[in-house]
C-alpha positions as CSV (number, residue, x, y, z in Angstrom):
1,M,-49.6,-93.4,28.4
2,E,-52.6,-95.2,29.4
3,R,-55.8,-96.5,27.7
4,V,-59.0,-95.2,28.8
5,S,-62.7,-95.9,27.5
6,D,-65.5,-93.4,27.3
7,S,-69.2,-94.2,27.9
8,S,-69.6,-95.6,24.6
9,G,-66.9,-98.2,25.1
10,S,-64.5,-96.7,22.6
11,Q,-60.9,-96.4,23.8
12,R,-58.0,-93.9,23.4
13,L,-54.6,-93.1,25.0
14,T,-54.1,-90.2,27.2
15,T,-51.6,-88.8,29.6
16,E,-52.9,-85.3,30.2
17,L,-56.5,-85.7,31.7
18,P,-56.7,-85.4,35.4
19,E,-57.4,-88.5,37.5
20,V,-60.3,-88.7,40.0
21,G,-61.4,-91.2,42.5
22,P,-64.8,-93.2,42.0
23,W,-66.7,-90.9,44.4
24,A,-66.4,-88.2,41.8
25,R,-69.2,-90.1,39.9
26,E,-71.6,-89.6,43.0
27,K,-70.8,-86.1,43.1
28,L,-71.4,-85.5,39.5
29,D,-74.5,-87.6,39.3
30,A,-76.1,-85.4,42.2
31,L,-75.1,-82.3,40.1
32,A,-76.6,-83.7,36.9
33,R,-79.9,-84.6,38.7
34,Y,-80.1,-81.2,40.1
35,L,-79.5,-79.3,37.1
36,D,-82.0,-81.4,35.2
37,F,-84.5,-80.5,38.0
38,Y,-83.6,-76.9,37.9
39,T,-83.9,-76.4,33.9
40,K,-87.0,-78.4,33.7
41,V,-88.7,-75.9,36.4
42,L,-87.5,-72.9,34.7
43,K,-88.0,-74.0,31.1
44,N,-91.2,-72.2,30.7
45,Q,-90.5,-69.2,32.8
46,P,-89.4,-65.7,31.4
47,W,-86.1,-65.6,32.9
48,R,-82.8,-66.3,31.1
49,T,-80.8,-68.9,33.0
50,L,-77.0,-69.0,33.7
51,Y,-74.7,-71.7,34.7
52,L,-71.5,-70.6,36.4
53,D,-68.7,-73.4,36.9
54,A,-66.1,-71.7,39.0
55,Y,-63.6,-74.5,39.1
56,A,-64.5,-76.0,35.6
57,G,-61.5,-78.4,34.9
58,G,-61.1,-79.3,31.3
59,G,-64.4,-81.2,30.9
60,R,-63.3,-84.6,31.3
61,A,-61.4,-86.8,33.8
62,V,-60.0,-90.3,34.2
63,L,-61.9,-92.4,36.6
64,R,-60.1,-95.0,38.7
65,T,-61.9,-97.6,40.7
66,G,-59.8,-97.7,43.7
67,D,-58.3,-95.3,46.4
68,R,-54.6,-95.8,45.8
69,P,-52.8,-93.1,43.9
70,P,-51.6,-93.8,40.2
71,S,-48.7,-96.1,39.9
72,S,-45.5,-94.4,39.7
73,G,-43.4,-97.0,38.1
74,P,-43.1,-100.8,37.0
75,D,-43.4,-103.5,39.5
76,L,-40.0,-104.2,40.9
77,F,-41.0,-107.8,41.9
78,N,-42.2,-109.0,38.6
79,D,-40.5,-109.2,35.2
80,A,-43.6,-109.0,33.1
81,P,-45.1,-105.5,32.1
82,P,-46.8,-103.7,34.9
83,I,-50.5,-104.4,34.8
84,D,-53.0,-101.7,35.9
85,T,-55.3,-103.6,38.0
86,E,-57.6,-100.6,38.3
87,A,-60.1,-100.3,35.2
88,R,-60.0,-96.6,34.1
89,E,-62.8,-94.9,32.5
90,L,-63.2,-91.5,30.9
91,I,-66.1,-89.6,32.5
92,D,-67.7,-86.2,31.8
93,G,-66.7,-83.5,34.2
94,S,-69.0,-80.7,35.5
95,P,-68.9,-78.5,32.4
96,R,-70.1,-81.4,30.0
97,V,-72.6,-82.6,32.8
98,A,-74.3,-79.1,32.6
99,L,-74.0,-78.8,28.8
100,G,-75.7,-82.1,28.4
101,V,-79.0,-81.3,30.3
102,A,-82.3,-81.8,28.1
103,Y,-83.3,-78.0,28.6
104,P,-80.0,-76.2,28.4
105,F,-79.0,-72.8,30.1
106,D,-79.0,-69.8,28.0
107,R,-75.3,-68.9,29.1
108,Y,-72.6,-71.1,30.4
109,I,-69.6,-69.5,32.2
110,L,-66.8,-71.9,32.4
111,V,-63.8,-70.7,34.7
112,D,-60.4,-72.2,35.3
113,S,-56.9,-70.7,36.0
114,N,-55.0,-73.6,34.6
115,P,-53.9,-72.7,31.0
116,D,-54.1,-76.4,29.8
117,R,-57.6,-76.8,31.1
118,V,-58.6,-73.4,29.6
119,V,-57.4,-74.8,26.1
120,E,-59.7,-78.0,26.8
121,L,-62.5,-75.7,27.6
122,Q,-62.0,-73.7,24.5
123,A,-62.3,-76.9,22.6
124,L,-65.3,-77.8,24.2
125,K,-66.7,-74.4,23.4
126,A,-65.9,-75.0,19.8
127,E,-67.6,-78.4,19.8
128,Y,-70.8,-76.8,21.1
129,D,-70.4,-73.6,19.2
130,D,-73.7,-73.8,17.2
131,Q,-75.8,-75.1,20.3
132,R,-74.8,-73.3,23.3
133,T,-73.6,-69.8,24.4
134,I,-70.5,-70.3,26.4
135,N,-67.9,-67.9,27.9
136,V,-64.6,-69.4,28.9
137,L,-62.6,-67.4,31.4
138,K,-59.0,-67.9,32.2
139,A,-59.4,-66.7,35.7
140,T,-59.3,-67.7,39.4
141,A,-62.8,-68.7,40.9
142,A,-63.0,-65.1,42.7
143,E,-61.9,-63.5,39.4
144,G,-64.7,-65.3,37.7
145,V,-67.3,-64.5,40.3
146,H,-66.4,-60.9,40.0
147,W,-67.0,-61.1,36.2
148,V,-70.3,-62.6,36.3
149,T,-71.7,-60.4,38.9
150,R,-70.5,-57.2,37.0
151,Q,-72.6,-58.3,33.9
152,P,-76.0,-56.7,33.2
153,I,-78.0,-59.4,34.9
154,S,-80.7,-58.9,37.8
155,R,-83.0,-60.9,39.6
156,K,-86.0,-59.5,37.3
157,T,-84.4,-61.0,34.2
158,H,-82.1,-63.8,35.2
159,R,-81.8,-67.1,37.4
160,G,-78.7,-69.1,37.7
161,V,-76.7,-72.0,39.4
162,A,-73.1,-71.8,40.4
163,F,-71.1,-75.1,41.0
164,L,-68.4,-74.3,43.5
165,D,-66.1,-77.3,43.5
166,P,-62.6,-76.2,44.7
167,F,-59.6,-78.3,45.2
168,G,-59.3,-78.2,49.0
169,A,-60.3,-75.2,50.8
170,N,-59.5,-72.8,48.1
171,L,-63.1,-70.9,48.0
172,D,-63.1,-67.6,49.6
173,W,-66.4,-66.8,51.4
174,A,-66.4,-63.3,49.8
175,S,-67.1,-64.9,46.4
176,V,-70.1,-67.0,47.9
177,K,-71.4,-63.8,49.4
178,K,-71.1,-61.9,46.3
179,L,-73.2,-64.6,44.4
180,A,-75.8,-64.5,47.3
181,E,-76.1,-60.7,47.0
182,T,-77.3,-61.1,43.5
183,G,-80.4,-62.5,44.7
184,L,-80.5,-64.8,41.6
185,F,-78.0,-67.5,42.1
186,E,-78.3,-70.9,43.8
187,V,-75.0,-72.6,44.6
188,V,-73.8,-76.1,44.8
189,V,-70.8,-76.2,47.2
190,N,-68.2,-78.9,47.8
191,F,-67.5,-78.4,51.5
192,A,-64.1,-80.2,51.8
193,L,-64.3,-80.8,55.5
194,S,-62.3,-84.2,55.8
195,M,-60.3,-83.8,52.5
196,A,-58.8,-80.3,53.4
197,I,-60.1,-78.5,56.3
198,Q,-59.6,-81.0,59.3
199,R,-55.9,-81.3,58.0
200,M,-55.4,-77.6,58.7
201,L,-56.5,-78.0,62.4
202,P,-53.8,-79.2,64.7
203,N,-54.9,-80.7,68.1
204,T,-52.9,-78.1,69.9
205,G,-54.7,-75.1,68.5
206,D,-51.4,-73.8,67.2
207,V,-52.6,-73.2,63.7
208,P,-49.9,-72.0,61.3
209,E,-50.6,-68.4,60.2
210,A,-50.9,-69.3,56.4
211,W,-53.7,-72.0,57.3
212,A,-55.3,-69.5,59.6
213,D,-55.6,-66.9,56.9
214,A,-56.8,-69.5,54.4
215,L,-59.5,-70.7,56.9
216,D,-60.4,-67.1,57.7
217,A,-61.0,-66.5,54.0
218,Y,-62.9,-69.6,53.6
219,F,-65.3,-68.9,56.5
220,G,-65.3,-65.2,56.3
221,D,-64.1,-64.6,59.6
222,R,-62.3,-66.3,62.6
223,T,-65.6,-68.0,63.9
224,W,-64.1,-71.5,62.8
225,F,-61.6,-71.2,65.7
226,D,-64.1,-71.3,68.4
227,A,-66.2,-74.0,66.6
228,V,-63.1,-76.2,66.7
229,Y,-61.2,-75.4,69.9
230,E,-62.0,-74.7,73.5
231,H,-60.1,-73.3,76.5
232,G,-59.3,-76.4,79.0
233,G,-58.8,-76.0,82.6
234,G,-55.7,-78.3,82.8
235,L,-54.6,-80.1,85.9
236,F,-53.3,-77.0,87.6
237,G,-56.0,-74.5,86.4
238,G,-54.2,-73.5,83.2
239,N,-55.7,-72.2,80.2
240,S,-54.7,-74.9,77.5
241,I,-56.5,-74.9,74.1
242,E,-58.1,-78.1,73.2
243,K,-59.8,-79.3,70.2
244,R,-63.5,-80.1,70.8
245,A,-64.8,-83.8,70.5
246,D,-67.5,-82.6,68.1
247,Y,-65.7,-80.1,66.2
248,S,-66.4,-81.5,62.6
249,E,-70.1,-81.3,63.4
250,R,-69.8,-77.6,64.6
251,L,-67.9,-76.6,61.4
252,L,-70.5,-78.1,59.2
253,A,-73.1,-76.4,61.1
254,L,-71.2,-73.0,61.1
255,Y,-70.9,-73.3,57.4
256,R,-74.5,-74.1,56.9
257,S,-75.7,-71.4,59.1
258,K,-73.5,-68.9,57.0
259,L,-75.1,-70.0,53.8
260,R,-78.5,-69.8,55.3
261,T,-77.9,-66.2,56.2
262,A,-76.4,-65.3,53.0
263,F,-79.0,-67.2,50.7
264,G,-82.2,-67.8,52.8
265,H,-82.3,-71.5,52.5
266,V,-79.7,-74.2,52.6
267,S,-80.2,-78.0,52.1
268,T,-79.5,-81.2,54.0
269,P,-75.7,-81.8,53.2
270,R,-74.8,-85.0,51.4
271,L,-71.9,-86.9,52.7
272,I,-69.5,-88.3,50.0
273,R,-67.3,-91.0,51.3
274,N,-64.3,-92.9,49.6
275,T,-64.6,-96.6,48.6
276,R,-63.1,-97.6,52.0
277,G,-66.0,-95.7,53.7
278,A,-63.9,-92.7,54.9
279,P,-65.7,-89.3,54.8
280,L,-64.4,-86.8,52.1
281,Y,-66.6,-83.9,51.6
282,Y,-70.2,-82.6,51.8
283,L,-72.5,-81.5,48.9
284,I,-74.5,-78.6,50.1
285,W,-77.1,-76.5,48.2
286,A,-78.1,-73.0,49.1
287,G,-80.4,-70.5,47.4
288,P,-83.1,-67.9,47.7
289,N,-86.0,-70.1,46.5
290,K,-87.9,-72.8,48.7
291,K,-88.8,-74.5,45.5
292,G,-85.1,-75.1,45.0
293,L,-84.4,-76.2,48.4
294,E,-87.2,-79.0,47.8
295,G,-85.4,-80.1,44.8
296,A,-82.0,-80.0,46.3
297,D,-83.0,-82.0,49.5
298,Y,-84.8,-84.7,47.5
299,I,-81.9,-85.2,45.4
300,L,-79.3,-84.7,48.0
301,T,-80.8,-87.2,50.2
302,M,-80.7,-90.1,47.7
303,G,-77.2,-90.8,49.5
304,E,-75.7,-90.7,52.8
305,R,-76.4,-87.5,54.7
306,I,-76.4,-85.6,58.0
307,G,-79.6,-85.2,59.8
308,R,-80.9,-81.5,60.1
309,R,-81.3,-81.6,63.9
310,T,-79.5,-84.5,65.3
311,G,-76.2,-84.5,63.5
312,E,-76.4,-88.3,63.3
313,T,-75.7,-90.1,59.9
314,K,-78.7,-91.4,57.9
315,R,-79.0,-93.2,54.8
316,G,-81.4,-92.4,52.0
317,G,-83.0,-94.7,49.3
């Protein structure tokens, strides 16, 4: 067990909550700001509002302050009890962030495939039972998106935000496209370039079949390969495969282009780094409305991001 404190300073012991790095707070703060902006804009409009969290988790997580993984045992070089030098804090995950906005959504759809997390989400639903309308689905993200898009909703009657925050590259483009086709959803996507995608791209171009299939599903086709690799001439005129020097920028541009084609508008991406300054992933907004783009660009450019045209890193205030 370990002792964690919540935002009020009270403490309790837990062994079950997932543990996240400090960069998660930056991501959740950006999400909170956008949901607050979104619901304020629509609070006097006739549409019913939906919030879809396709990788919801259980609603809370333990935040650690450093990059190292949790300790797996006692200090072998010290007879004293092990001291956790990283302060840990209990923070609200994306479901609680969304439930806590000043102008709530009309309906919340919280999706997770992990049975333990679903139990936590059911408890969260009970906690808000007389205040919010909540559906909890034990399902994959793809199944959750399919369920939502088959409900009696339309652009005439509804508007919605979907938070797509997968672990790694576990997000099928088919699901993103299905949300775009409704014409009513905006999405906030975790584009896990450094945390997952780059690790599936060997320098030789000999991508294992399982990884290639996963990347095909993530991007919707095999265009990612040409964004990453090129044919080199070789010393004797061979036809070797080489990784492009700017492949990361090309992959980011490719994904943003696909989002723009599907939704109509796509934001400047916000780069999230770990505490050592290494890049982890990008937060990207996409949606059908220019007003949403303006809000997303304002909020996402409060941190480090990539310029729209130059691809160079900039810092916002």
